[in-house]
N, C-alpha and C positions, 0 to 999 in steps of 0.2 A: 942163857940160852932161851931164846925165842921160839915158841910154838905157835905155829899159824895154822888156823883151819882152812884147808885147801879145797876140799871136796865133800860133798853129801849126796849119797845115793836115793834117789826117789824112786819107789817101786810104782811101776805103771804096767797096764796090760796091753796097750798098743803103742809100740814106741813112736810110729808116725805121727798117730793123733796127738800124743804127748809132746812130740817136737813140735809140731805146728803150733800148738797152744802156747808152749813156752816162747817161741819166736813172736808169736803174736803179741804175748805179753811184754815184748821188749828185751828178752833173754838174747845174747849173741852166741851163734853156734861156733863152738870151737873145734869140735871133733866130732865126725860119724865114722866110726870104723867097724867093721864087720871081719870076723874070722869064721868061715864056716855058716853054717845054719843055725849054730847054737848060741852064738855069742856075738853080741854087737853093743857097742858104747857109744851113746851120744854124750857129749860135755856141752853144756851151755852157762853162759856166766851172765847175771844179772848186770846192767849197764853200771859201771863204776865200781862194780864189786871185786875184791880180791878172792873172793870163793866161788866156786863153781857147784852146780849140780850135775850128775850123771843118772841118765835112764837108759835102759837097755834089756837086753836079755842075757841070761845066764851070769847076772851081776849081783843077786841078792835074793835069799829066801821069803823076804818079808812081802806080805800081801799087798798088792795094789791098792792104793787109797788109804793105807793104813798109818802114813805119818800125817801129824797135826801139830800145828804151832811153830812151822819153820816161818822165820822172822826175816823180813825185809826192813831195812831202815831207809827212810827219807826225811828231807828237811822241811817239807810242806805236805801235809797230809791231804789237803784239798786239791792241790795240784797232781799228786800222784793218782788220785782218785779219778780226776778228769781224763788223765792220759790212759789209764786202765780202760775207762769206759769208751775213750776215743779207739782204742785198739779193739774193741769188741769184748772185752773180758767183763763177765758178770761180777760185780764187787759190792760189798756191803756198804752201807752209809757209814760215816766215821762215828765212832763212839770212844767214850773215856769212862775211867773208874773213878766214882764220887762215893760219899758217905753210904749211899745206898746201893753201892755195886756197878754193875755197868750201866751208863747212862748215855742216851743219844747225843750225838754231836761231839765236836772236837772239845779237849780239855779247855774250859774258859780261860785259863791262864796261860794255855798252849805251853806246859811244862814238859820238858824232855820225858820221853818214856812213857807218857800217859795219854796219848792219843792213837787211835788204831782203826783199822778198816780190816776186811778178810775177803780171800778169794779162794776158789778150790780150784784145781786142775780137773781134767775129764774124768779121772778115777776117784776123786774125792779126797786128794792129798790136800791139806788144808795149810794156807799160807795168812800169816798176819804182816800186816804193813804198819810200822809204828813209826811216830815222827819223834825226831831227834834233832837237835841242833837248829831249829827255826829260827831263832836269833842271831846265830852264828853268820 
């Protein structure tokens, strides 16, 4: 039996603002559906991902901005950062974890799962971008 993660609901306070942000960050718009004034679902998918996010109204009781640590995986952390900056997204400098904890700059060995950067959506939902497969 395969179990595939399909969709993650991300709580936001302003659907149109969040939709514009995620489209600016390079997420593809899949669905924008309304049913009356109390229900709206907007589904967006990061380029190349099999898993999407959904934002909207009437979807989740979670507080806007309460999600932290959502992960995106890229093969080149520096190129990902440059693309996000070019798209107008405020993003951290790359960092990694060494013997003393969080350390500035990508992992010196560029080992999988050890170089990161972060950004947040307008509500403060926090995303981590993680480098995996650089040598692939």
